[in-house]
PDB file of N, CA, C and O in Angstrom:
ATOM      1  N   MET A   1       8.435 -16.030  -6.149  1.00  0.00           N
ATOM      2  CA  MET A   1       7.782 -14.791  -5.784  1.00  0.00           C
ATOM      3  C   MET A   1       8.379 -14.305  -4.472  1.00  0.00           C
ATOM      4  O   MET A   1       8.580 -15.088  -3.543  1.00  0.00           O
ATOM      5  N   LYS A   2       8.653 -13.043  -4.405  1.00  0.00           N
ATOM      6  CA  LYS A   2       9.202 -12.419  -3.212  1.00  0.00           C
ATOM      7  C   LYS A   2       8.090 -11.643  -2.515  1.00  0.00           C
ATOM      8  O   LYS A   2       7.392 -10.854  -3.152  1.00  0.00           O
ATOM      9  N   LEU A   3       7.921 -11.864  -1.198  1.00  0.00           N
ATOM     10  CA  LEU A   3       6.901 -11.161  -0.430  1.00  0.00           C
ATOM     11  C   LEU A   3       7.583 -10.409   0.692  1.00  0.00           C
ATOM     12  O   LEU A   3       8.413 -10.966   1.411  1.00  0.00           O
ATOM     13  N   THR A   4       7.235  -9.150   0.840  1.00  0.00           N
ATOM     14  CA  THR A   4       7.816  -8.320   1.886  1.00  0.00           C
ATOM     15  C   THR A   4       6.702  -7.717   2.719  1.00  0.00           C
ATOM     16  O   THR A   4       5.863  -6.986   2.192  1.00  0.00           O
ATOM     17  N   GLU A   5       6.679  -8.010   4.012  1.00  0.00           N
ATOM     18  CA  GLU A   5       5.751  -7.356   4.931  1.00  0.00           C
ATOM     19  C   GLU A   5       6.472  -6.121   5.453  1.00  0.00           C
ATOM     20  O   GLU A   5       7.616  -6.219   5.899  1.00  0.00           O
ATOM     21  N   LEU A   6       5.839  -4.988   5.406  1.00  0.00           N
ATOM     22  CA  LEU A   6       6.460  -3.768   5.890  1.00  0.00           C
ATOM     23  C   LEU A   6       6.357  -3.710   7.405  1.00  0.00           C
ATOM     24  O   LEU A   6       5.319  -4.047   7.974  1.00  0.00           O
ATOM     25  N   ALA A   7       7.425  -3.286   8.054  1.00  0.00           N
ATOM     26  CA  ALA A   7       7.465  -3.211   9.515  1.00  0.00           C
ATOM     27  C   ALA A   7       6.416  -2.235  10.012  1.00  0.00           C
ATOM     28  O   ALA A   7       6.379  -1.073   9.606  1.00  0.00           O
ATOM     29  N   GLN A   8       5.564  -2.731  10.897  1.00  0.00           N
ATOM     30  CA  GLN A   8       4.521  -1.916  11.476  1.00  0.00           C
ATOM     31  C   GLN A   8       4.345  -2.331  12.930  1.00  0.00           C
ATOM     32  O   GLN A   8       4.721  -3.439  13.310  1.00  0.00           O
ATOM     33  N   PRO A   9       3.776  -1.451  13.741  1.00  0.00           N
ATOM     34  CA  PRO A   9       3.548  -1.797  15.136  1.00  0.00           C
ATOM     35  C   PRO A   9       2.590  -2.986  15.250  1.00  0.00           C
ATOM     36  O   PRO A   9       2.023  -3.430  14.251  1.00  0.00           O
ATOM     37  N   THR A  10       2.416  -3.490  16.456  1.00  0.00           N
ATOM     38  CA  THR A  10       1.496  -4.587  16.692  1.00  0.00           C
ATOM     39  C   THR A  10       0.162  -4.305  16.014  1.00  0.00           C
ATOM     40  O   THR A  10      -0.388  -3.210  16.136  1.00  0.00           O
ATOM     41  N   VAL A  11      -0.354  -5.302  15.300  1.00  0.00           N
ATOM     42  CA  VAL A  11      -1.555  -5.123  14.497  1.00  0.00           C
ATOM     43  C   VAL A  11      -2.795  -5.373  15.347  1.00  0.00           C
ATOM     44  O   VAL A  11      -2.937  -6.433  15.957  1.00  0.00           O
ATOM     45  N   SER A  12      -3.686  -4.395  15.382  1.00  0.00           N
ATOM     46  CA  SER A  12      -4.959  -4.546  16.073  1.00  0.00           C
ATOM     47  C   SER A  12      -6.038  -4.816  15.024  1.00  0.00           C
ATOM     48  O   SER A  12      -5.826  -4.558  13.839  1.00  0.00           O
ATOM     49  N   PRO A  13      -7.187  -5.330  15.446  1.00  0.00           N
ATOM     50  CA  PRO A  13      -8.261  -5.594  14.480  1.00  0.00           C
ATOM     51  C   PRO A  13      -8.596  -4.334  13.685  1.00  0.00           C
ATOM     52  O   PRO A  13      -8.752  -3.257  14.259  1.00  0.00           O
ATOM     53  N   GLY A  14      -8.706  -4.470  12.381  1.00  0.00           N
ATOM     54  CA  GLY A  14      -9.025  -3.346  11.519  1.00  0.00           C
ATOM     55  C   GLY A  14      -7.825  -2.517  11.100  1.00  0.00           C
ATOM     56  O   GLY A  14      -7.937  -1.658  10.225  1.00  0.00           O
ATOM     57  N   ALA A  15      -6.668  -2.768  11.723  1.00  0.00           N
ATOM     58  CA  ALA A  15      -5.461  -2.017  11.368  1.00  0.00           C
ATOM     59  C   ALA A  15      -5.051  -2.341   9.937  1.00  0.00           C
ATOM     60  O   ALA A  15      -5.494  -3.337   9.365  1.00  0.00           O
ATOM     61  N   LEU A  16      -4.216  -1.507   9.374  1.00  0.00           N
ATOM     62  CA  LEU A  16      -3.755  -1.709   8.001  1.00  0.00           C
ATOM     63  C   LEU A  16      -2.427  -2.450   7.980  1.00  0.00           C
ATOM     64  O   LEU A  16      -1.493  -2.096   8.700  1.00  0.00           O
ATOM     65  N   VAL A  17      -2.355  -3.477   7.151  1.00  0.00           N
ATOM     66  CA  VAL A  17      -1.115  -4.193   6.894  1.00  0.00           C
ATOM     67  C   VAL A  17      -0.856  -4.080   5.402  1.00  0.00           C
ATOM     68  O   VAL A  17      -1.722  -4.405   4.589  1.00  0.00           O
ATOM     69  N   ALA A  18       0.338  -3.618   5.042  1.00  0.00           N
ATOM     70  CA  ALA A  18       0.709  -3.447   3.643  1.00  0.00           C
ATOM     71  C   ALA A  18       1.837  -4.409   3.317  1.00  0.00           C
ATOM     72  O   ALA A  18       2.774  -4.563   4.100  1.00  0.00           O
ATOM     73  N   SER A  19       1.747  -5.058   2.159  1.00  0.00           N
ATOM     74  CA  SER A  19       2.817  -5.958   1.738  1.00  0.00           C
ATOM     75  C   SER A  19       3.088  -5.765   0.257  1.00  0.00           C
ATOM     76  O   SER A  19       2.234  -5.305  -0.501  1.00  0.00           O
ATOM     77  N   LEU A  20       4.311  -6.133  -0.133  1.00  0.00           N
ATOM     78  CA  LEU A  20       4.736  -6.075  -1.529  1.00  0.00           C
ATOM     79  C   LEU A  20       5.102  -7.472  -1.981  1.00  0.00           C
ATOM     80  O   LEU A  20       5.747  -8.220  -1.245  1.00  0.00           O
ATOM     81  N   SER A  21       4.700  -7.822  -3.170  1.00  0.00           N
ATOM     82  CA  SER A  21       5.175  -9.045  -3.790  1.00  0.00           C
ATOM     83  C   SER A  21       5.523  -8.721  -5.231  1.00  0.00           C
ATOM     84  O   SER A  21       4.920  -7.839  -5.843  1.00  0.00           O
ATOM     85  N   ALA A  22       6.490  -9.433  -5.764  1.00  0.00           N
ATOM     86  CA  ALA A  22       6.922  -9.175  -7.132  1.00  0.00           C
ATOM     87  C   ALA A  22       7.126 -10.490  -7.857  1.00  0.00           C
ATOM     88  O   ALA A  22       7.634 -11.459  -7.292  1.00  0.00           O
ATOM     89  N   ASP A  23       6.728 -10.506  -9.100  1.00  0.00           N
ATOM     90  CA  ASP A  23       7.018 -11.637  -9.968  1.00  0.00           C
ATOM     91  C   ASP A  23       7.397 -11.076 -11.332  1.00  0.00           C
ATOM     92  O   ASP A  23       7.652  -9.878 -11.454  1.00  0.00           O
ATOM     93  N   SER A  24       7.437 -11.891 -12.323  1.00  0.00           N
ATOM     94  CA  SER A  24       7.873 -11.422 -13.644  1.00  0.00           C
ATOM     95  C   SER A  24       6.847 -10.513 -14.320  1.00  0.00           C
ATOM     96  O   SER A  24       7.183  -9.818 -15.279  1.00  0.00           O
ATOM     97  N   MET A  25       5.616 -10.507 -13.844  1.00  0.00           N
ATOM     98  CA  MET A  25       4.558  -9.717 -14.476  1.00  0.00           C
ATOM     99  C   MET A  25       4.408  -8.317 -13.884  1.00  0.00           C
ATOM    100  O   MET A  25       4.249  -7.348 -14.626  1.00  0.00           O
ATOM    101  N   ALA A  26       4.457  -8.197 -12.543  1.00  0.00           N
ATOM    102  CA  ALA A  26       4.180  -6.905 -11.907  1.00  0.00           C
ATOM    103  C   ALA A  26       4.606  -6.929 -10.448  1.00  0.00           C
ATOM    104  O   ALA A  26       4.866  -7.984  -9.870  1.00  0.00           O
ATOM    105  N   THR A  27       4.667  -5.743  -9.876  1.00  0.00           N
ATOM    106  CA  THR A  27       4.816  -5.592  -8.434  1.00  0.00           C
ATOM    107  C   THR A  27       3.412  -5.400  -7.893  1.00  0.00           C
ATOM    108  O   THR A  27       2.654  -4.567  -8.390  1.00  0.00           O
ATOM    109  N   VAL A  28       3.067  -6.179  -6.866  1.00  0.00           N
ATOM    110  CA  VAL A  28       1.720  -6.116  -6.304  1.00  0.00           C
ATOM    111  C   VAL A  28       1.791  -5.560  -4.887  1.00  0.00           C
ATOM    112  O   VAL A  28       2.507  -6.085  -4.034  1.00  0.00           O
ATOM    113  N   VAL A  29       1.043  -4.495  -4.651  1.00  0.00           N
ATOM    114  CA  VAL A  29       0.875  -3.926  -3.315  1.00  0.00           C
ATOM    115  C   VAL A  29      -0.445  -4.459  -2.789  1.00  0.00           C
ATOM    116  O   VAL A  29      -1.493  -4.236  -3.395  1.00  0.00           O
ATOM    117  N   THR A  30      -0.402  -5.162  -1.667  1.00  0.00           N
ATOM    118  CA  THR A  30      -1.611  -5.707  -1.061  1.00  0.00           C
ATOM    119  C   THR A  30      -1.884  -4.956   0.237  1.00  0.00           C
ATOM    120  O   THR A  30      -1.016  -4.849   1.104  1.00  0.00           O
ATOM    121  N   LEU A  31      -3.105  -4.440   0.355  1.00  0.00           N
ATOM    122  CA  LEU A  31      -3.528  -3.762   1.573  1.00  0.00           C
ATOM    123  C   LEU A  31      -4.572  -4.631   2.269  1.00  0.00           C
ATOM    124  O   LEU A  31      -5.528  -5.088   1.644  1.00  0.00           O
ATOM    125  N   ARG A  32      -4.378  -4.853   3.578  1.00  0.00           N
ATOM    126  CA  ARG A  32      -5.321  -5.633   4.374  1.00  0.00           C
ATOM    127  C   ARG A  32      -5.755  -4.790   5.567  1.00  0.00           C
ATOM    128  O   ARG A  32      -4.916  -4.220   6.265  1.00  0.00           O
ATOM    129  N   GLY A  33      -7.044  -4.710   5.801  1.00  0.00           N
ATOM    130  CA  GLY A  33      -7.546  -3.955   6.945  1.00  0.00           C
ATOM    131  C   GLY A  33      -8.193  -2.660   6.511  1.00  0.00           C
ATOM    132  O   GLY A  33      -8.880  -2.610   5.491  1.00  0.00           O
ATOM    133  N   GLU A  34      -7.972  -1.603   7.294  1.00  0.00           N
ATOM    134  CA  GLU A  34      -8.606  -0.316   7.050  1.00  0.00           C
ATOM    135  C   GLU A  34      -7.586   0.739   6.641  1.00  0.00           C
ATOM    136  O   GLU A  34      -6.609   0.981   7.350  1.00  0.00           O
ATOM    137  N   ALA A  35      -7.825   1.364   5.487  1.00  0.00           N
ATOM    138  CA  ALA A  35      -6.956   2.438   4.988  1.00  0.00           C
ATOM    139  C   ALA A  35      -7.711   3.745   5.146  1.00  0.00           C
ATOM    140  O   ALA A  35      -8.672   4.010   4.424  1.00  0.00           O
ATOM    141  N   ASP A  36      -7.271   4.560   6.094  1.00  0.00           N
ATOM    142  CA  ASP A  36      -7.930   5.834   6.345  1.00  0.00           C
ATOM    143  C   ASP A  36      -6.875   6.909   6.591  1.00  0.00           C
ATOM    144  O   ASP A  36      -5.689   6.681   6.355  1.00  0.00           O
ATOM    145  N   VAL A  37      -7.299   8.060   7.057  1.00  0.00           N
ATOM    146  CA  VAL A  37      -6.382   9.181   7.230  1.00  0.00           C
ATOM    147  C   VAL A  37      -5.241   8.835   8.193  1.00  0.00           C
ATOM    148  O   VAL A  37      -4.131   9.343   8.032  1.00  0.00           O
ATOM    149  N   SER A  38      -5.491   7.993   9.178  1.00  0.00           N
ATOM    150  CA  SER A  38      -4.437   7.655  10.135  1.00  0.00           C
ATOM    151  C   SER A  38      -3.392   6.711   9.549  1.00  0.00           C
ATOM    152  O   SER A  38      -2.270   6.647  10.051  1.00  0.00           O
ATOM    153  N   THR A  39      -3.744   5.980   8.498  1.00  0.00           N
ATOM    154  CA  THR A  39      -2.799   5.047   7.879  1.00  0.00           C
ATOM    155  C   THR A  39      -2.277   5.553   6.539  1.00  0.00           C
ATOM    156  O   THR A  39      -1.553   4.837   5.848  1.00  0.00           O
ATOM    157  N   LEU A  40      -2.636   6.778   6.167  1.00  0.00           N
ATOM    158  CA  LEU A  40      -2.197   7.343   4.889  1.00  0.00           C
ATOM    159  C   LEU A  40      -0.681   7.305   4.710  1.00  0.00           C
ATOM    160  O   LEU A  40      -0.222   7.008   3.607  1.00  0.00           O
ATOM    161  N   PRO A  41       0.127   7.593   5.748  1.00  0.00           N
ATOM    162  CA  PRO A  41       1.579   7.495   5.556  1.00  0.00           C
ATOM    163  C   PRO A  41       2.049   6.091   5.166  1.00  0.00           C
ATOM    164  O   PRO A  41       3.016   5.953   4.417  1.00  0.00           O
ATOM    165  N   ILE A  42       1.390   5.072   5.655  1.00  0.00           N
ATOM    166  CA  ILE A  42       1.744   3.695   5.283  1.00  0.00           C
ATOM    167  C   ILE A  42       1.441   3.459   3.812  1.00  0.00           C
ATOM    168  O   ILE A  42       2.259   2.884   3.093  1.00  0.00           O
ATOM    169  N   VAL A  43       0.267   3.900   3.358  1.00  0.00           N
ATOM    170  CA  VAL A  43      -0.132   3.715   1.958  1.00  0.00           C
ATOM    171  C   VAL A  43       0.829   4.465   1.034  1.00  0.00           C
ATOM    172  O   VAL A  43       1.279   3.915   0.028  1.00  0.00           O
ATOM    173  N   VAL A  44       1.141   5.709   1.368  1.00  0.00           N
ATOM    174  CA  VAL A  44       2.063   6.499   0.552  1.00  0.00           C
ATOM    175  C   VAL A  44       3.436   5.845   0.513  1.00  0.00           C
ATOM    176  O   VAL A  44       4.051   5.760  -0.551  1.00  0.00           O
ATOM    177  N   ASN A  45       3.927   5.378   1.669  1.00  0.00           N
ATOM    178  CA  ASN A  45       5.241   4.752   1.746  1.00  0.00           C
ATOM    179  C   ASN A  45       5.314   3.490   0.891  1.00  0.00           C
ATOM    180  O   ASN A  45       6.258   3.327   0.119  1.00  0.00           O
ATOM    181  N   VAL A  46       4.345   2.604   1.013  1.00  0.00           N
ATOM    182  CA  VAL A  46       4.398   1.347   0.261  1.00  0.00           C
ATOM    183  C   VAL A  46       4.270   1.595  -1.242  1.00  0.00           C
ATOM    184  O   VAL A  46       4.928   0.921  -2.034  1.00  0.00           O
ATOM    185  N   LEU A  47       3.432   2.552  -1.644  1.00  0.00           N
ATOM    186  CA  LEU A  47       3.314   2.847  -3.069  1.00  0.00           C
ATOM    187  C   LEU A  47       4.589   3.490  -3.606  1.00  0.00           C
ATOM    188  O   LEU A  47       5.021   3.176  -4.715  1.00  0.00           O
ATOM    189  N   ALA A  48       5.187   4.378  -2.835  1.00  0.00           N
ATOM    190  CA  ALA A  48       6.446   5.000  -3.264  1.00  0.00           C
ATOM    191  C   ALA A  48       7.543   3.959  -3.411  1.00  0.00           C
ATOM    192  O   ALA A  48       8.318   4.005  -4.367  1.00  0.00           O
ATOM    193  N   ARG A  49       7.617   3.023  -2.477  1.00  0.00           N
ATOM    194  CA  ARG A  49       8.617   1.948  -2.567  1.00  0.00           C
ATOM    195  C   ARG A  49       8.365   1.063  -3.782  1.00  0.00           C
ATOM    196  O   ARG A  49       9.298   0.702  -4.498  1.00  0.00           O
ATOM    197  N   ALA A  50       7.105   0.718  -4.009  1.00  0.00           N
ATOM    198  CA  ALA A  50       6.770  -0.146  -5.142  1.00  0.00           C
ATOM    199  C   ALA A  50       7.126   0.516  -6.470  1.00  0.00           C
ATOM    200  O   ALA A  50       7.662  -0.134  -7.367  1.00  0.00           O
ATOM    201  N   ILE A  51       6.830   1.793  -6.593  1.00  0.00           N
ATOM    202  CA  ILE A  51       7.099   2.521  -7.832  1.00  0.00           C
ATOM    203  C   ILE A  51       8.588   2.816  -7.983  1.00  0.00           C
ATOM    204  O   ILE A  51       9.143   2.671  -9.073  1.00  0.00           O
ATOM    205  N   GLY A  52       9.233   3.224  -6.902  1.00  0.00           N
ATOM    206  CA  GLY A  52      10.625   3.628  -6.967  1.00  0.00           C
ATOM    207  C   GLY A  52      11.618   2.489  -7.062  1.00  0.00           C
ATOM    208  O   GLY A  52      12.677   2.640  -7.670  1.00  0.00           O
ATOM    209  N   ASP A  53      11.289   1.350  -6.467  1.00  0.00           N
ATOM    210  CA  ASP A  53      12.241   0.236  -6.388  1.00  0.00           C
ATOM    211  C   ASP A  53      12.085  -0.808  -7.481  1.00  0.00           C
ATOM    212  O   ASP A  53      12.905  -1.722  -7.580  1.00  0.00           O
ATOM    213  N   ASN A  54      11.048  -0.691  -8.304  1.00  0.00           N
ATOM    214  CA  ASN A  54      10.773  -1.738  -9.280  1.00  0.00           C
ATOM    215  C   ASN A  54      10.469  -1.142 -10.643  1.00  0.00           C
ATOM    216  O   ASN A  54       9.883  -0.065 -10.750  1.00  0.00           O
ATOM    217  N   ASP A  55      10.874  -1.855 -11.678  1.00  0.00           N
ATOM    218  CA  ASP A  55      10.518  -1.480 -13.038  1.00  0.00           C
ATOM    219  C   ASP A  55       9.219  -2.182 -13.402  1.00  0.00           C
ATOM    220  O   ASP A  55       8.907  -3.239 -12.853  1.00  0.00           O
ATOM    221  N   GLY A  56       8.476  -1.611 -14.305  1.00  0.00           N
ATOM    222  CA  GLY A  56       7.269  -2.254 -14.795  1.00  0.00           C
ATOM    223  C   GLY A  56       6.023  -1.853 -14.033  1.00  0.00           C
ATOM    224  O   GLY A  56       6.040  -0.935 -13.213  1.00  0.00           O
ATOM    225  N   PRO A  57       4.942  -2.560 -14.319  1.00  0.00           N
ATOM    226  CA  PRO A  57       3.647  -2.196 -13.742  1.00  0.00           C
ATOM    227  C   PRO A  57       3.566  -2.473 -12.238  1.00  0.00           C
ATOM    228  O   PRO A  57       4.244  -3.353 -11.707  1.00  0.00           O
ATOM    229  N   VAL A  58       2.715  -1.690 -11.577  1.00  0.00           N
ATOM    230  CA  VAL A  58       2.402  -1.874 -10.161  1.00  0.00           C
ATOM    231  C   VAL A  58       0.894  -2.049 -10.058  1.00  0.00           C
ATOM    232  O   VAL A  58       0.131  -1.232 -10.571  1.00  0.00           O
ATOM    233  N   ALA A  59       0.472  -3.110  -9.397  1.00  0.00           N
ATOM    234  CA  ALA A  59      -0.955  -3.376  -9.176  1.00  0.00           C
ATOM    235  C   ALA A  59      -1.242  -3.246  -7.686  1.00  0.00           C
ATOM    236  O   ALA A  59      -0.393  -3.571  -6.856  1.00  0.00           O
ATOM    237  N   VAL A  60      -2.437  -2.772  -7.347  1.00  0.00           N
ATOM    238  CA  VAL A  60      -2.848  -2.660  -5.948  1.00  0.00           C
ATOM    239  C   VAL A  60      -4.003  -3.627  -5.726  1.00  0.00           C
ATOM    240  O   VAL A  60      -5.052  -3.514  -6.360  1.00  0.00           O
ATOM    241  N   ASP A  61      -3.798  -4.587  -4.812  1.00  0.00           N
ATOM    242  CA  ASP A  61      -4.801  -5.598  -4.477  1.00  0.00           C
ATOM    243  C   ASP A  61      -5.571  -5.119  -3.254  1.00  0.00           C
ATOM    244  O   ASP A  61      -5.017  -5.018  -2.160  1.00  0.00           O
ATOM    245  N   LEU A  62      -6.856  -4.826  -3.449  1.00  0.00           N
ATOM    246  CA  LEU A  62      -7.707  -4.340  -2.358  1.00  0.00           C
ATOM    247  C   LEU A  62      -8.707  -5.404  -1.901  1.00  0.00           C
ATOM    248  O   LEU A  62      -9.661  -5.084  -1.193  1.00  0.00           O
ATOM    249  N   ALA A  63      -8.504  -6.653  -2.292  1.00  0.00           N
ATOM    250  CA  ALA A  63      -9.447  -7.723  -1.966  1.00  0.00           C
ATOM    251  C   ALA A  63      -9.631  -7.905  -0.467  1.00  0.00           C
ATOM    252  O   ALA A  63     -10.710  -8.299  -0.024  1.00  0.00           O
ATOM    253  N   TYR A  64      -8.608  -7.628   0.316  1.00  0.00           N
ATOM    254  CA  TYR A  64      -8.674  -7.832   1.764  1.00  0.00           C
ATOM    255  C   TYR A  64      -8.804  -6.511   2.532  1.00  0.00           C
ATOM    256  O   TYR A  64      -8.624  -6.477   3.750  1.00  0.00           O
ATOM    257  N   THR A  65      -9.115  -5.431   1.818  1.00  0.00           N
ATOM    258  CA  THR A  65      -9.280  -4.131   2.444  1.00  0.00           C
ATOM    259  C   THR A  65     -10.716  -4.015   2.940  1.00  0.00           C
ATOM    260  O   THR A  65     -11.664  -4.126   2.162  1.00  0.00           O
ATOM    261  N   GLU A  66     -10.866  -3.789   4.249  1.00  0.00           N
ATOM    262  CA  GLU A  66     -12.192  -3.687   4.848  1.00  0.00           C
ATOM    263  C   GLU A  66     -12.811  -2.313   4.642  1.00  0.00           C
ATOM    264  O   GLU A  66     -14.032  -2.181   4.551  1.00  0.00           O
ATOM    265  N   PHE A  67     -11.963  -1.288   4.570  1.00  0.00           N
ATOM    266  CA  PHE A  67     -12.423   0.085   4.406  1.00  0.00           C
ATOM    267  C   PHE A  67     -11.296   0.878   3.763  1.00  0.00           C
ATOM    268  O   PHE A  67     -10.124   0.674   4.081  1.00  0.00           O
ATOM    269  N   ILE A  68     -11.653   1.786   2.855  1.00  0.00           N
ATOM    270  CA  ILE A  68     -10.669   2.692   2.282  1.00  0.00           C
ATOM    271  C   ILE A  68     -11.345   4.040   2.069  1.00  0.00           C
ATOM    272  O   ILE A  68     -12.423   4.113   1.480  1.00  0.00           O
ATOM    273  N   ASP A  69     -10.711   5.107   2.551  1.00  0.00           N
ATOM    274  CA  ASP A  69     -11.294   6.433   2.386  1.00  0.00           C
ATOM    275  C   ASP A  69     -10.688   7.140   1.175  1.00  0.00           C
ATOM    276  O   ASP A  69      -9.750   6.634   0.558  1.00  0.00           O
ATOM    277  N   THR A  70     -11.222   8.297   0.844  1.00  0.00           N
ATOM    278  CA  THR A  70     -10.774   9.003  -0.364  1.00  0.00           C
ATOM    279  C   THR A  70      -9.330   9.482  -0.260  1.00  0.00           C
ATOM    280  O   THR A  70      -8.651   9.604  -1.280  1.00  0.00           O
ATOM    281  N   GLY A  71      -8.852   9.752   0.939  1.00  0.00           N
ATOM    282  CA  GLY A  71      -7.453  10.149   1.102  1.00  0.00           C
ATOM    283  C   GLY A  71      -6.513   9.048   0.677  1.00  0.00           C
ATOM    284  O   GLY A  71      -5.481   9.313   0.060  1.00  0.00           O
ATOM    285  N   SER A  72      -6.857   7.810   0.999  1.00  0.00           N
ATOM    286  CA  SER A  72      -6.026   6.673   0.608  1.00  0.00           C
ATOM    287  C   SER A  72      -6.115   6.406  -0.881  1.00  0.00           C
ATOM    288  O   SER A  72      -5.125   6.022  -1.505  1.00  0.00           O
ATOM    289  N   VAL A  73      -7.286   6.605  -1.454  1.00  0.00           N
ATOM    290  CA  VAL A  73      -7.441   6.412  -2.894  1.00  0.00           C
ATOM    291  C   VAL A  73      -6.572   7.400  -3.658  1.00  0.00           C
ATOM    292  O   VAL A  73      -6.057   7.075  -4.728  1.00  0.00           O
ATOM    293  N   CYS A  74      -6.405   8.602  -3.120  1.00  0.00           N
ATOM    294  CA  CYS A  74      -5.589   9.644  -3.750  1.00  0.00           C
ATOM    295  C   CYS A  74      -4.150   9.632  -3.260  1.00  0.00           C
ATOM    296  O   CYS A  74      -3.422  10.595  -3.499  1.00  0.00           O
ATOM    297  N   ALA A  75      -3.722   8.592  -2.593  1.00  0.00           N
ATOM    298  CA  ALA A  75      -2.391   8.548  -1.967  1.00  0.00           C
ATOM    299  C   ALA A  75      -1.245   8.896  -2.895  1.00  0.00           C
ATOM    300  O   ALA A  75      -0.366   9.650  -2.479  1.00  0.00           O
ATOM    301  N   PRO A  76      -1.189   8.399  -4.127  1.00  0.00           N
ATOM    302  CA  PRO A  76      -0.038   8.764  -4.975  1.00  0.00           C
ATOM    303  C   PRO A  76       0.075  10.275  -5.182  1.00  0.00           C
ATOM    304  O   PRO A  76       1.185  10.807  -5.201  1.00  0.00           O
ATOM    305  N   SER A  77      -1.037  10.967  -5.335  1.00  0.00           N
ATOM    306  CA  SER A  77      -0.937  12.423  -5.531  1.00  0.00           C
ATOM    307  C   SER A  77      -0.549  13.119  -4.233  1.00  0.00           C
ATOM    308  O   SER A  77       0.119  14.152  -4.275  1.00  0.00           O
ATOM    309  N   HIS A  78      -0.948  12.584  -3.080  1.00  0.00           N
ATOM    310  CA  HIS A  78      -0.525  13.161  -1.792  1.00  0.00           C
ATOM    311  C   HIS A  78       0.979  12.988  -1.638  1.00  0.00           C
ATOM    312  O   HIS A  78       1.662  13.898  -1.171  1.00  0.00           O
ATOM    313  N   GLY A  79       1.498  11.832  -2.025  1.00  0.00           N
ATOM    314  CA  GLY A  79       2.915  11.556  -1.881  1.00  0.00           C
ATOM    315  C   GLY A  79       3.790  12.424  -2.755  1.00  0.00           C
ATOM    316  O   GLY A  79       4.978  12.577  -2.472  1.00  0.00           O
ATOM    317  N   ARG A  80       3.240  12.993  -3.803  1.00  0.00           N
ATOM    318  CA  ARG A  80       4.015  13.845  -4.700  1.00  0.00           C
ATOM    319  C   ARG A  80       3.777  15.315  -4.439  1.00  0.00           C
ATOM    320  O   ARG A  80       4.197  16.164  -5.225  1.00  0.00           O
ATOM    321  N   GLY A  81       3.101  15.627  -3.332  1.00  0.00           N
ATOM    322  CA  GLY A  81       2.910  17.019  -2.963  1.00  0.00           C
ATOM    323  C   GLY A  81       1.739  17.706  -3.653  1.00  0.00           C
ATOM    324  O   GLY A  81       1.578  18.919  -3.523  1.00  0.00           O
ATOM    325  N   ARG A  82       0.923  16.959  -4.380  1.00  0.00           N
ATOM    326  CA  ARG A  82      -0.259  17.561  -4.994  1.00  0.00           C
ATOM    327  C   ARG A  82      -1.433  17.430  -4.046  1.00  0.00           C
ATOM    328  O   ARG A  82      -1.408  16.601  -3.136  1.00  0.00           O
ATOM    329  N   SER A  83      -2.456  18.234  -4.247  1.00  0.00           N
ATOM    330  CA  SER A  83      -3.628  18.126  -3.380  1.00  0.00           C
ATOM    331  C   SER A  83      -4.836  17.696  -4.186  1.00  0.00           C
ATOM    332  O   SER A  83      -5.926  17.548  -3.633  1.00  0.00           O
TER     333      SER A  83
END
């Protein structure tokens, strides 16, 4: 299994950390911390990388997400220019 932590500034409590892992079944995007309007670019970036760089299904693991707002839930549509 390959795990990639995306480069982000020093992590403070509640901050968002996004990682990608891939195996033969799927690419998994794991979000840890708080996903809100201030971290939306991180969510869009990691999802775009997961979809663009890998074939097959993409799963999003929110087990370690402390908070997620509606902007983050709609991140794929924001990344494609839809509202």
